[in-house]
TORKOL-4160 file (C-alpha; in steps of 0.2 Angstrom, whole numbers, padded with zeros to 4 digits, m for minus):
476
<pt num="1" X="0184" Y="0779" Z="m0213"/>
<pt num="2" X="0200" Y="0770" Z="m0216"/>
<pt num="3" X="0205" Y="0769" Z="m0235"/>
<pt num="4" X="0219" Y="0776" Z="m0245"/>
<pt num="5" X="0208" Y="0777" Z="m0260"/>
<pt num="6" X="0204" Y="0797" Z="m0265"/>
<pt num="7" X="0185" Y="0792" Z="m0267"/>
<pt num="8" X="0176" Y="0776" Z="m0266"/>
<pt num="9" X="0162" Y="0774" Z="m0279"/>
<pt num="10" X="0148" Y="0776" Z="m0265"/>
<pt num="11" X="0157" Y="0794" Z="m0262"/>
<pt num="12" X="0156" Y="0798" Z="m0280"/>
<pt num="13" X="0139" Y="0793" Z="m0282"/>
<pt num="14" X="0133" Y="0802" Z="m0266"/>
<pt num="15" X="0142" Y="0817" Z="m0272"/>
<pt num="16" X="0137" Y="0818" Z="m0290"/>
<pt num="17" X="0120" Y="0809" Z="m0289"/>
<pt num="18" X="0127" Y="0798" Z="m0303"/>
<pt num="19" X="0121" Y="0780" Z="m0307"/>
<pt num="20" X="0134" Y="0766" Z="m0308"/>
<pt num="21" X="0135" Y="0754" Z="m0322"/>
<pt num="22" X="0146" Y="0738" Z="m0321"/>
<pt num="23" X="0157" Y="0738" Z="m0306"/>
<pt num="24" X="0167" Y="0754" Z="m0302"/>
<pt num="25" X="0182" Y="0752" Z="m0291"/>
<pt num="26" X="0190" Y="0764" Z="m0279"/>
<pt num="27" X="0197" Y="0778" Z="m0287"/>
<pt num="28" X="0216" Y="0782" Z="m0283"/>
<pt num="29" X="0217" Y="0798" Z="m0293"/>
<pt num="30" X="0207" Y="0809" Z="m0305"/>
<pt num="31" X="0212" Y="0810" Z="m0323"/>
<pt num="32" X="0205" Y="0820" Z="m0339"/>
<pt num="33" X="0218" Y="0814" Z="m0351"/>
<pt num="34" X="0220" Y="0796" Z="m0354"/>
<pt num="35" X="0238" Y="0800" Z="m0360"/>
<pt num="36" X="0242" Y="0803" Z="m0342"/>
<pt num="37" X="0230" Y="0792" Z="m0333"/>
<pt num="38" X="0237" Y="0780" Z="m0321"/>
<pt num="39" X="0229" Y="0763" Z="m0317"/>
<pt num="40" X="0217" Y="0765" Z="m0304"/>
<pt num="41" X="0213" Y="0783" Z="m0309"/>
<pt num="42" X="0194" Y="0789" Z="m0313"/>
<pt num="43" X="0192" Y="0795" Z="m0330"/>
<pt num="44" X="0181" Y="0810" Z="m0331"/>
<pt num="45" X="0175" Y="0811" Z="m0351"/>
<pt num="46" X="0176" Y="0831" Z="m0351"/>
<pt num="47" X="0169" Y="0838" Z="m0368"/>
<pt num="48" X="0181" Y="0854" Z="m0371"/>
<pt num="49" X="0182" Y="0866" Z="m0384"/>
<pt num="50" X="0194" Y="0854" Z="m0395"/>
<pt num="51" X="0190" Y="0837" Z="m0389"/>
<pt num="52" X="0177" Y="0827" Z="m0382"/>
<pt num="53" X="0182" Y="0815" Z="m0368"/>
<pt num="54" X="0169" Y="0801" Z="m0373"/>
<pt num="55" X="0180" Y="0797" Z="m0388"/>
<pt num="56" X="0193" Y="0790" Z="m0376"/>
<pt num="57" X="0183" Y="0780" Z="m0364"/>
<pt num="58" X="0188" Y="0764" Z="m0372"/>
<pt num="59" X="0207" Y="0769" Z="m0371"/>
<pt num="60" X="0204" Y="0773" Z="m0352"/>
<pt num="61" X="0196" Y="0755" Z="m0349"/>
<pt num="62" X="0210" Y="0747" Z="m0357"/>
<pt num="63" X="0223" Y="0757" Z="m0346"/>
<pt num="64" X="0214" Y="0749" Z="m0331"/>
<pt num="65" X="0204" Y="0765" Z="m0325"/>
<pt num="66" X="0194" Y="0762" Z="m0309"/>
<pt num="67" X="0179" Y="0769" Z="m0319"/>
<pt num="68" X="0174" Y="0782" Z="m0333"/>
<pt num="69" X="0163" Y="0796" Z="m0327"/>
<pt num="70" X="0152" Y="0799" Z="m0342"/>
<pt num="71" X="0136" Y="0810" Z="m0348"/>
<pt num="72" X="0120" Y="0801" Z="m0348"/>
<pt num="73" X="0116" Y="0806" Z="m0367"/>
<pt num="74" X="0132" Y="0797" Z="m0372"/>
<pt num="75" X="0132" Y="0783" Z="m0361"/>
<pt num="76" X="0122" Y="0769" Z="m0371"/>
<pt num="77" X="0134" Y="0772" Z="m0386"/>
<pt num="78" X="0151" Y="0769" Z="m0376"/>
<pt num="79" X="0159" Y="0753" Z="m0374"/>
<pt num="80" X="0155" Y="0742" Z="m0359"/>
<pt num="81" X="0166" Y="0744" Z="m0344"/>
<pt num="82" X="0164" Y="0752" Z="m0326"/>
<pt num="83" X="0156" Y="0769" Z="m0326"/>
<pt num="84" X="0147" Y="0782" Z="m0318"/>
<pt num="85" X="0134" Y="0790" Z="m0327"/>
<pt num="86" X="0129" Y="0809" Z="m0323"/>
<pt num="87" X="0119" Y="0822" Z="m0333"/>
<pt num="88" X="0133" Y="0834" Z="m0334"/>
<pt num="89" X="0152" Y="0828" Z="m0333"/>
<pt num="90" X="0159" Y="0844" Z="m0328"/>
<pt num="91" X="0144" Y="0849" Z="m0316"/>
<pt num="92" X="0149" Y="0831" Z="m0308"/>
<pt num="93" X="0167" Y="0835" Z="m0306"/>
<pt num="94" X="0163" Y="0852" Z="m0298"/>
<pt num="95" X="0151" Y="0842" Z="m0285"/>
<pt num="96" X="0166" Y="0830" Z="m0281"/>
<pt num="97" X="0177" Y="0846" Z="m0279"/>
<pt num="98" X="0164" Y="0852" Z="m0267"/>
<pt num="99" X="0164" Y="0836" Z="m0258"/>
<pt num="100" X="0183" Y="0835" Z="m0257"/>
<pt num="101" X="0182" Y="0853" Z="m0249"/>
<pt num="102" X="0170" Y="0849" Z="m0237"/>
<pt num="103" X="0178" Y="0833" Z="m0230"/>
<pt num="104" X="0195" Y="0842" Z="m0229"/>
<pt num="105" X="0204" Y="0849" Z="m0212"/>
<pt num="106" X="0218" Y="0856" Z="m0224"/>
<pt num="107" X="0223" Y="0873" Z="m0223"/>
<pt num="108" X="0218" Y="0882" Z="m0238"/>
<pt num="109" X="0227" Y="0895" Z="m0248"/>
<pt num="110" X="0221" Y="0903" Z="m0264"/>
<pt num="111" X="0231" Y="0914" Z="m0276"/>
<pt num="112" X="0227" Y="0925" Z="m0291"/>
<pt num="113" X="0234" Y="0941" Z="m0298"/>
<pt num="114" X="0238" Y="0948" Z="m0315"/>
<pt num="115" X="0256" Y="0941" Z="m0314"/>
<pt num="116" X="0265" Y="0927" Z="m0304"/>
<pt num="117" X="0249" Y="0916" Z="m0299"/>
<pt num="118" X="0258" Y="0900" Z="m0305"/>
<pt num="119" X="0276" Y="0904" Z="m0298"/>
<pt num="120" X="0269" Y="0909" Z="m0281"/>
<pt num="121" X="0257" Y="0894" Z="m0280"/>
<pt num="122" X="0273" Y="0884" Z="m0283"/>
<pt num="123" X="0283" Y="0893" Z="m0270"/>
<pt num="124" X="0268" Y="0890" Z="m0257"/>
<pt num="125" X="0269" Y="0871" Z="m0262"/>
<pt num="126" X="0288" Y="0870" Z="m0259"/>
<pt num="127" X="0286" Y="0880" Z="m0243"/>
<pt num="128" X="0271" Y="0872" Z="m0235"/>
<pt num="129" X="0277" Y="0854" Z="m0241"/>
<pt num="130" X="0292" Y="0855" Z="m0229"/>
<pt num="131" X="0280" Y="0854" Z="m0214"/>
<pt num="132" X="0266" Y="0842" Z="m0220"/>
<pt num="133" X="0258" Y="0834" Z="m0235"/>
<pt num="134" X="0254" Y="0849" Z="m0247"/>
<pt num="135" X="0241" Y="0847" Z="m0262"/>
<pt num="136" X="0243" Y="0861" Z="m0275"/>
<pt num="137" X="0234" Y="0863" Z="m0292"/>
<pt num="138" X="0245" Y="0856" Z="m0307"/>
<pt num="139" X="0252" Y="0867" Z="m0320"/>
<pt num="140" X="0240" Y="0882" Z="m0323"/>
<pt num="141" X="0223" Y="0874" Z="m0319"/>
<pt num="142" X="0215" Y="0889" Z="m0313"/>
<pt num="143" X="0198" Y="0891" Z="m0324"/>
<pt num="144" X="0182" Y="0884" Z="m0323"/>
<pt num="145" X="0188" Y="0866" Z="m0326"/>
<pt num="146" X="0204" Y="0867" Z="m0318"/>
<pt num="147" X="0200" Y="0873" Z="m0301"/>
<pt num="148" X="0185" Y="0859" Z="m0299"/>
<pt num="149" X="0198" Y="0847" Z="m0305"/>
<pt num="150" X="0212" Y="0852" Z="m0293"/>
<pt num="151" X="0200" Y="0852" Z="m0278"/>
<pt num="152" X="0193" Y="0835" Z="m0282"/>
<pt num="153" X="0211" Y="0828" Z="m0283"/>
<pt num="154" X="0215" Y="0834" Z="m0265"/>
<pt num="155" X="0219" Y="0819" Z="m0254"/>
<pt num="156" X="0209" Y="0816" Z="m0238"/>
<pt num="157" X="0226" Y="0818" Z="m0228"/>
<pt num="158" X="0231" Y="0834" Z="m0236"/>
<pt num="159" X="0237" Y="0846" Z="m0222"/>
<pt num="160" X="0239" Y="0861" Z="m0233"/>
<pt num="161" X="0230" Y="0864" Z="m0250"/>
<pt num="162" X="0236" Y="0879" Z="m0262"/>
<pt num="163" X="0224" Y="0884" Z="m0277"/>
<pt num="164" X="0227" Y="0896" Z="m0292"/>
<pt num="165" X="0213" Y="0905" Z="m0298"/>
<pt num="166" X="0213" Y="0915" Z="m0315"/>
<pt num="167" X="0201" Y="0925" Z="m0325"/>
<pt num="168" X="0199" Y="0933" Z="m0342"/>
<pt num="169" X="0183" Y="0943" Z="m0338"/>
<pt num="170" X="0173" Y="0949" Z="m0324"/>
<pt num="171" X="0163" Y="0937" Z="m0313"/>
<pt num="172" X="0175" Y="0922" Z="m0317"/>
<pt num="173" X="0183" Y="0921" Z="m0299"/>
<pt num="174" X="0168" Y="0920" Z="m0289"/>
<pt num="175" X="0161" Y="0904" Z="m0292"/>
<pt num="176" X="0179" Y="0897" Z="m0292"/>
<pt num="177" X="0183" Y="0904" Z="m0274"/>
<pt num="178" X="0167" Y="0899" Z="m0267"/>
<pt num="179" X="0171" Y="0881" Z="m0271"/>
<pt num="180" X="0189" Y="0883" Z="m0264"/>
<pt num="181" X="0185" Y="0892" Z="m0249"/>
<pt num="182" X="0201" Y="0898" Z="m0244"/>
<pt num="183" X="0207" Y="0905" Z="m0227"/>
<pt num="184" X="0219" Y="0915" Z="m0235"/>
<pt num="185" X="0219" Y="0924" Z="m0251"/>
<pt num="186" X="0233" Y="0931" Z="m0260"/>
<pt num="187" X="0232" Y="0944" Z="m0275"/>
<pt num="188" X="0249" Y="0946" Z="m0281"/>
<pt num="189" X="0248" Y="0962" Z="m0291"/>
<pt num="190" X="0236" Y="0971" Z="m0303"/>
<pt num="191" X="0243" Y="0975" Z="m0319"/>
<pt num="192" X="0236" Y="0978" Z="m0338"/>
<pt num="193" X="0232" Y="0961" Z="m0344"/>
<pt num="194" X="0216" Y="0955" Z="m0352"/>
<pt num="195" X="0212" Y="0973" Z="m0357"/>
<pt num="196" X="0200" Y="0968" Z="m0371"/>
<pt num="197" X="0187" Y="0963" Z="m0358"/>
<pt num="198" X="0190" Y="0978" Z="m0346"/>
<pt num="199" X="0188" Y="0997" Z="m0349"/>
<pt num="200" X="0202" Y="1001" Z="m0336"/>
<pt num="201" X="0214" Y="0993" Z="m0324"/>
<pt num="202" X="0203" Y="0998" Z="m0310"/>
<pt num="203" X="0190" Y="0986" Z="m0317"/>
<pt num="204" X="0204" Y="0973" Z="m0317"/>
<pt num="205" X="0207" Y="0976" Z="m0299"/>
<pt num="206" X="0188" Y="0974" Z="m0295"/>
<pt num="207" X="0188" Y="0958" Z="m0304"/>
<pt num="208" X="0203" Y="0951" Z="m0294"/>
<pt num="209" X="0194" Y="0957" Z="m0279"/>
<pt num="210" X="0182" Y="0944" Z="m0281"/>
<pt num="211" X="0193" Y="0932" Z="m0273"/>
<pt num="212" X="0187" Y="0939" Z="m0256"/>
<pt num="213" X="0169" Y="0932" Z="m0261"/>
<pt num="214" X="0174" Y="0915" Z="m0255"/>
<pt num="215" X="0186" Y="0920" Z="m0241"/>
<pt num="216" X="0181" Y="0909" Z="m0225"/>
<pt num="217" X="0175" Y="0920" Z="m0210"/>
<pt num="218" X="0190" Y="0926" Z="m0201"/>
<pt num="219" X="0200" Y="0923" Z="m0215"/>
<pt num="220" X="0214" Y="0935" Z="m0221"/>
<pt num="221" X="0218" Y="0944" Z="m0238"/>
<pt num="222" X="0236" Y="0946" Z="m0242"/>
<pt num="223" X="0239" Y="0961" Z="m0254"/>
<pt num="224" X="0255" Y="0970" Z="m0263"/>
<pt num="225" X="0257" Y="0987" Z="m0255"/>
<pt num="226" X="0269" Y="0992" Z="m0269"/>
<pt num="227" X="0255" Y="0990" Z="m0282"/>
<pt num="228" X="0246" Y="1006" Z="m0285"/>
<pt num="229" X="0228" Y="0999" Z="m0283"/>
<pt num="230" X="0232" Y="0994" Z="m0265"/>
<pt num="231" X="0220" Y="1005" Z="m0258"/>
<pt num="232" X="0206" Y="0999" Z="m0269"/>
<pt num="233" X="0209" Y="0982" Z="m0265"/>
<pt num="234" X="0209" Y="0985" Z="m0247"/>
<pt num="235" X="0192" Y="0994" Z="m0248"/>
<pt num="236" X="0185" Y="0980" Z="m0259"/>
<pt num="237" X="0191" Y="0968" Z="m0244"/>
<pt num="238" X="0183" Y="0977" Z="m0231"/>
<pt num="239" X="0168" Y="0980" Z="m0240"/>
<pt num="240" X="0166" Y="0962" Z="m0243"/>
<pt num="241" X="0169" Y="0958" Z="m0222"/>
<pt num="242" X="0187" Y="0954" Z="m0223"/>
<pt num="243" X="0193" Y="0959" Z="m0205"/>
<pt num="244" X="0211" Y="0955" Z="m0207"/>
<pt num="245" X="0222" Y="0962" Z="m0221"/>
<pt num="246" X="0241" Y="0959" Z="m0222"/>
<pt num="247" X="0251" Y="0969" Z="m0234"/>
<pt num="248" X="0268" Y="0965" Z="m0242"/>
<pt num="249" X="0281" Y="0975" Z="m0252"/>
<pt num="250" X="0295" Y="0986" Z="m0251"/>
<pt num="251" X="0285" Y="1001" Z="m0244"/>
<pt num="252" X="0290" Y="1005" Z="m0226"/>
<pt num="253" X="0272" Y="1002" Z="m0220"/>
<pt num="254" X="0270" Y="0985" Z="m0226"/>
<pt num="255" X="0267" Y="0971" Z="m0214"/>
<pt num="256" X="0278" Y="0959" Z="m0223"/>
<pt num="257" X="0293" Y="0970" Z="m0229"/>
<pt num="258" X="0307" Y="0968" Z="m0240"/>
<pt num="259" X="0322" Y="0976" Z="m0232"/>
<pt num="260" X="0336" Y="0970" Z="m0242"/>
<pt num="261" X="0338" Y="0960" Z="m0258"/>
<pt num="262" X="0353" Y="0952" Z="m0268"/>
<pt num="263" X="0348" Y="0947" Z="m0286"/>
<pt num="264" X="0359" Y="0934" Z="m0295"/>
<pt num="265" X="0358" Y="0926" Z="m0311"/>
<pt num="266" X="0350" Y="0910" Z="m0304"/>
<pt num="267" X="0343" Y="0915" Z="m0287"/>
<pt num="268" X="0340" Y="0930" Z="m0276"/>
<pt num="269" X="0344" Y="0932" Z="m0258"/>
<pt num="270" X="0332" Y="0943" Z="m0247"/>
<pt num="271" X="0329" Y="0951" Z="m0229"/>
<pt num="272" X="0312" Y="0953" Z="m0223"/>
<pt num="273" X="0302" Y="0958" Z="m0209"/>
<pt num="274" X="0287" Y="0947" Z="m0208"/>
<pt num="275" X="0275" Y="0955" Z="m0195"/>
<pt num="276" X="0289" Y="0959" Z="m0183"/>
<pt num="277" X="0300" Y="0943" Z="m0186"/>
<pt num="278" X="0316" Y="0945" Z="m0196"/>
<pt num="279" X="0318" Y="0932" Z="m0209"/>
<pt num="280" X="0333" Y="0929" Z="m0222"/>
<pt num="281" X="0329" Y="0918" Z="m0236"/>
<pt num="282" X="0336" Y="0912" Z="m0253"/>
<pt num="283" X="0324" Y="0908" Z="m0267"/>
<pt num="284" X="0331" Y="0897" Z="m0282"/>
<pt num="285" X="0324" Y="0908" Z="m0294"/>
<pt num="286" X="0331" Y="0925" Z="m0301"/>
<pt num="287" X="0321" Y="0941" Z="m0301"/>
<pt num="288" X="0313" Y="0955" Z="m0290"/>
<pt num="289" X="0297" Y="0951" Z="m0295"/>
<pt num="290" X="0300" Y="0933" Z="m0288"/>
<pt num="291" X="0307" Y="0940" Z="m0273"/>
<pt num="292" X="0290" Y="0951" Z="m0272"/>
<pt num="293" X="0280" Y="0936" Z="m0272"/>
<pt num="294" X="0290" Y="0926" Z="m0260"/>
<pt num="295" X="0284" Y="0939" Z="m0247"/>
<pt num="296" X="0266" Y="0935" Z="m0251"/>
<pt num="297" X="0270" Y="0917" Z="m0247"/>
<pt num="298" X="0279" Y="0921" Z="m0231"/>
<pt num="299" X="0264" Y="0930" Z="m0227"/>
<pt num="300" X="0252" Y="0915" Z="m0231"/>
<pt num="301" X="0264" Y="0903" Z="m0221"/>
<pt num="302" X="0262" Y="0914" Z="m0205"/>
<pt num="303" X="0243" Y="0917" Z="m0206"/>
<pt num="304" X="0240" Y="0898" Z="m0211"/>
<pt num="305" X="0249" Y="0892" Z="m0195"/>
<pt num="306" X="0264" Y="0885" Z="m0203"/>
<pt num="307" X="0283" Y="0885" Z="m0197"/>
<pt num="308" X="0290" Y="0901" Z="m0204"/>
<pt num="309" X="0308" Y="0897" Z="m0203"/>
<pt num="310" X="0306" Y="0879" Z="m0211"/>
<pt num="311" X="0296" Y="0887" Z="m0226"/>
<pt num="312" X="0309" Y="0901" Z="m0227"/>
<pt num="313" X="0322" Y="0888" Z="m0229"/>
<pt num="314" X="0313" Y="0878" Z="m0240"/>
<pt num="315" X="0312" Y="0892" Z="m0254"/>
<pt num="316" X="0329" Y="0888" Z="m0259"/>
<pt num="317" X="0323" Y="0872" Z="m0267"/>
<pt num="318" X="0311" Y="0882" Z="m0279"/>
<pt num="319" X="0314" Y="0880" Z="m0298"/>
<pt num="320" X="0305" Y="0889" Z="m0311"/>
<pt num="321" X="0289" Y="0879" Z="m0318"/>
<pt num="322" X="0290" Y="0876" Z="m0337"/>
<pt num="323" X="0290" Y="0890" Z="m0348"/>
<pt num="324" X="0293" Y="0903" Z="m0334"/>
<pt num="325" X="0312" Y="0906" Z="m0334"/>
<pt num="326" X="0317" Y="0887" Z="m0335"/>
<pt num="327" X="0336" Y="0890" Z="m0343"/>
<pt num="328" X="0341" Y="0878" Z="m0356"/>
<pt num="329" X="0358" Y="0874" Z="m0363"/>
<pt num="330" X="0359" Y="0875" Z="m0384"/>
<pt num="331" X="0375" Y="0867" Z="m0392"/>
<pt num="332" X="0382" Y="0878" Z="m0404"/>
<pt num="333" X="0399" Y="0877" Z="m0414"/>
<pt num="334" X="0413" Y="0882" Z="m0403"/>
<pt num="335" X="0403" Y="0881" Z="m0387"/>
<pt num="336" X="0386" Y="0883" Z="m0379"/>
<pt num="337" X="0372" Y="0897" Z="m0377"/>
<pt num="338" X="0358" Y="0898" Z="m0365"/>
<pt num="339" X="0339" Y="0900" Z="m0369"/>
<pt num="340" X="0329" Y="0907" Z="m0355"/>
<pt num="341" X="0310" Y="0899" Z="m0358"/>
<pt num="342" X="0298" Y="0913" Z="m0353"/>
<pt num="343" X="0286" Y="0907" Z="m0366"/>
<pt num="344" X="0272" Y="0904" Z="m0355"/>
<pt num="345" X="0261" Y="0920" Z="m0358"/>
<pt num="346" X="0264" Y="0937" Z="m0356"/>
<pt num="347" X="0259" Y="0954" Z="m0353"/>
<pt num="348" X="0267" Y="0971" Z="m0351"/>
<pt num="349" X="0273" Y="0969" Z="m0332"/>
<pt num="350" X="0278" Y="0951" Z="m0334"/>
<pt num="351" X="0289" Y="0956" Z="m0350"/>
<pt num="352" X="0297" Y="0969" Z="m0342"/>
<pt num="353" X="0301" Y="0958" Z="m0326"/>
<pt num="354" X="0308" Y="0945" Z="m0340"/>
<pt num="355" X="0318" Y="0959" Z="m0348"/>
<pt num="356" X="0326" Y="0963" Z="m0330"/>
<pt num="357" X="0331" Y="0945" Z="m0328"/>
<pt num="358" X="0339" Y="0945" Z="m0346"/>
<pt num="359" X="0349" Y="0960" Z="m0340"/>
<pt num="360" X="0357" Y="0951" Z="m0326"/>
<pt num="361" X="0360" Y="0935" Z="m0334"/>
<pt num="362" X="0378" Y="0929" Z="m0337"/>
<pt num="363" X="0384" Y="0929" Z="m0355"/>
<pt num="364" X="0400" Y="0921" Z="m0361"/>
<pt num="365" X="0416" Y="0929" Z="m0369"/>
<pt num="366" X="0409" Y="0940" Z="m0383"/>
<pt num="367" X="0392" Y="0933" Z="m0378"/>
<pt num="368" X="0376" Y="0944" Z="m0380"/>
<pt num="369" X="0359" Y="0946" Z="m0372"/>
<pt num="370" X="0346" Y="0943" Z="m0384"/>
<pt num="371" X="0327" Y="0946" Z="m0383"/>
<pt num="372" X="0315" Y="0935" Z="m0393"/>
<pt num="373" X="0297" Y="0943" Z="m0390"/>
<pt num="374" X="0281" Y="0938" Z="m0397"/>
<pt num="375" X="0265" Y="0948" Z="m0397"/>
<pt num="376" X="0256" Y="0950" Z="m0380"/>
<pt num="377" X="0237" Y="0948" Z="m0382"/>
<pt num="378" X="0221" Y="0954" Z="m0375"/>
<pt num="379" X="0228" Y="0971" Z="m0372"/>
<pt num="380" X="0213" Y="0980" Z="m0381"/>
<pt num="381" X="0216" Y="0997" Z="m0391"/>
<pt num="382" X="0232" Y="1001" Z="m0381"/>
<pt num="383" X="0240" Y="0986" Z="m0387"/>
<pt num="384" X="0252" Y="0994" Z="m0400"/>
<pt num="385" X="0257" Y="1007" Z="m0388"/>
<pt num="386" X="0260" Y="0995" Z="m0375"/>
<pt num="387" X="0271" Y="0985" Z="m0386"/>
<pt num="388" X="0280" Y="1001" Z="m0392"/>
<pt num="389" X="0283" Y="1005" Z="m0373"/>
<pt num="390" X="0294" Y="0990" Z="m0371"/>
<pt num="391" X="0308" Y="0999" Z="m0381"/>
<pt num="392" X="0313" Y="1010" Z="m0365"/>
<pt num="393" X="0313" Y="0994" Z="m0355"/>
<pt num="394" X="0326" Y="0985" Z="m0368"/>
<pt num="395" X="0336" Y="1001" Z="m0369"/>
<pt num="396" X="0338" Y="1001" Z="m0349"/>
<pt num="397" X="0342" Y="0983" Z="m0348"/>
<pt num="398" X="0356" Y="0986" Z="m0362"/>
<pt num="399" X="0348" Y="0972" Z="m0372"/>
<pt num="400" X="0360" Y="0970" Z="m0386"/>
<pt num="401" X="0348" Y="0962" Z="m0399"/>
<pt num="402" X="0329" Y="0960" Z="m0401"/>
<pt num="403" X="0319" Y="0948" Z="m0412"/>
<pt num="404" X="0301" Y="0952" Z="m0413"/>
<pt num="405" X="0286" Y="0941" Z="m0421"/>
<pt num="406" X="0268" Y="0946" Z="m0423"/>
<pt num="407" X="0258" Y="0961" Z="m0428"/>
<pt num="408" X="0258" Y="0969" Z="m0412"/>
<pt num="409" X="0276" Y="0968" Z="m0410"/>
<pt num="410" X="0279" Y="0976" Z="m0426"/>
<pt num="411" X="0276" Y="0992" Z="m0416"/>
<pt num="412" X="0290" Y="0989" Z="m0405"/>
<pt num="413" X="0301" Y="0984" Z="m0419"/>
<pt num="414" X="0298" Y="1001" Z="m0427"/>
<pt num="415" X="0303" Y="1009" Z="m0411"/>
<pt num="416" X="0319" Y="1000" Z="m0408"/>
<pt num="417" X="0336" Y="1008" Z="m0415"/>
<pt num="418" X="0343" Y="0999" Z="m0430"/>
<pt num="419" X="0356" Y="0993" Z="m0419"/>
<pt num="420" X="0346" Y="0982" Z="m0408"/>
<pt num="421" X="0336" Y="0976" Z="m0422"/>
<pt num="422" X="0338" Y="0957" Z="m0424"/>
<pt num="423" X="0325" Y="0952" Z="m0435"/>
<pt num="424" X="0306" Y="0952" Z="m0436"/>
<pt num="425" X="0293" Y="0939" Z="m0444"/>
<pt num="426" X="0275" Y="0939" Z="m0444"/>
<pt num="427" X="0274" Y="0921" Z="m0437"/>
<pt num="428" X="0286" Y="0916" Z="m0423"/>
<pt num="429" X="0290" Y="0899" Z="m0432"/>
<pt num="430" X="0298" Y="0911" Z="m0446"/>
<pt num="431" X="0311" Y="0917" Z="m0433"/>
<pt num="432" X="0318" Y="0900" Z="m0430"/>
<pt num="433" X="0330" Y="0902" Z="m0446"/>
<pt num="434" X="0334" Y="0920" Z="m0442"/>
<pt num="435" X="0339" Y="0916" Z="m0424"/>
<pt num="436" X="0349" Y="0901" Z="m0429"/>
<pt num="437" X="0358" Y="0910" Z="m0441"/>
<pt num="438" X="0362" Y="0924" Z="m0428"/>
<pt num="439" X="0366" Y="0916" Z="m0412"/>
<pt num="440" X="0383" Y="0912" Z="m0406"/>
<pt num="441" X="0393" Y="0903" Z="m0392"/>
<pt num="442" X="0391" Y="0913" Z="m0376"/>
<pt num="443" X="0374" Y="0921" Z="m0380"/>
<pt num="444" X="0359" Y="0922" Z="m0368"/>
<pt num="445" X="0342" Y="0922" Z="m0376"/>
<pt num="446" X="0325" Y="0925" Z="m0369"/>
<pt num="447" X="0310" Y="0920" Z="m0377"/>
<pt num="448" X="0294" Y="0926" Z="m0371"/>
<pt num="449" X="0276" Y="0931" Z="m0378"/>
<pt num="450" X="0257" Y="0927" Z="m0375"/>
<pt num="451" X="0251" Y="0908" Z="m0377"/>
<pt num="452" X="0243" Y="0912" Z="m0393"/>
<pt num="453" X="0259" Y="0921" Z="m0400"/>
<pt num="454" X="0266" Y="0903" Z="m0402"/>
<pt num="455" X="0283" Y="0906" Z="m0394"/>
<pt num="456" X="0282" Y="0889" Z="m0384"/>
<pt num="457" X="0284" Y="0879" Z="m0401"/>
<pt num="458" X="0298" Y="0891" Z="m0407"/>
<pt num="459" X="0307" Y="0887" Z="m0390"/>
<pt num="460" X="0305" Y="0868" Z="m0394"/>
<pt num="461" X="0311" Y="0870" Z="m0412"/>
<pt num="462" X="0326" Y="0880" Z="m0406"/>
<pt num="463" X="0329" Y="0865" Z="m0393"/>
<pt num="464" X="0328" Y="0851" Z="m0405"/>
<pt num="465" X="0339" Y="0861" Z="m0418"/>
<pt num="466" X="0353" Y="0864" Z="m0406"/>
<pt num="467" X="0351" Y="0848" Z="m0395"/>
<pt num="468" X="0346" Y="0856" Z="m0380"/>
<pt num="469" X="0353" Y="0847" Z="m0363"/>
<pt num="470" X="0341" Y="0840" Z="m0351"/>
<pt num="471" X="0324" Y="0836" Z="m0352"/>
<pt num="472" X="0315" Y="0851" Z="m0343"/>
<pt num="473" X="0309" Y="0859" Z="m0360"/>
<pt num="474" X="0298" Y="0844" Z="m0364"/>
<pt num="475" X="0287" Y="0845" Z="m0349"/>
<pt num="476" X="0278" Y="0860" Z="m0355"/>
């Protein structure tokens, strides 16, 4: 077939078992949000927790959607226009994702882990794009609707595909990875996250190991040898028939081994042995945890058959995704301050990594390093102790001042010495005025917390108040 369409109406009908109304056109893309729908996109009227896509079908038609894919029990109440009518919209999107995967000849990599999924996915996108057309999940589309949507959007001519797979509970990864069917599966690390749904960190490891359930025959698992759960993950992989296991880390036995690293405020430079091949690379993000995940990226590049040298050079182009360390400049009297936006989610491991990055960040004359921390959620009964335990990391990093918000962060607040206490509030929004009164030119602030702690809106409020330079903030 010679067509540039993502899907023709005939292909959509065949994949979903849907029925056409009106005259659906070729779809150049797939959208579930009319605010970002481009002319020629198909609009899928997904019903979510907070919104029903069927309420926006008329807007989709006004935006020149190729067609709207809608549920049969809602179709008769919708305005006239080109439609594909199906029993269930999400199931139809999943079926279309299966069809996209079935026709694709791309090399596919899947990424999961307690920390670093999105950054690793983005690094893979950058590394593989240097060699050929590469499709990757948008944002953090890693759940029961994000993975099917990402698959369905994969172009016919993609040479590589990279998919992020997340989970909050046992059993969530298996159906998603069976859709993706990767040739390479990466587990970045296993840490204490979403502990409310698990009785131990070993159970988290077992849930992450579900990614092996969909690995293609002859595929490879890429695992972090520096993580204490490495042996358990290896055993899980072997039990599920995975024959090739590639390890990465600083451990001397790692297949992809970090031999030297230089950490800088805005980038890192590393020397690595990639299965016997020496590689030196620069990655355009700071932090040892970023370098660690880059090792997994290079392993996957080698395993998927891409050019290792080209991929390594390309990593210098890597930039932080929104909410994951984007530096923002705040205009203050007498100069500027820097805000490191780490507001996209948090757990103890990612919080410690962000504190370490803050400790290395430059400050101006008389400038201070300030941590603004919100609750880390879903940690279960150990939540207060895990928050309190951050005091040691803040001390080791010599952070000058700490602002805390949320009931769980109160445990950390009580553990801090008075000299390090900047301010505390139950709600993140109430920190804005405290921070505004405290910061001065030359300071560097780092803002981080779980999404539910509302640290993202705090970042935006500070940006608006101090006229942030650039527009990177407003992407998230």
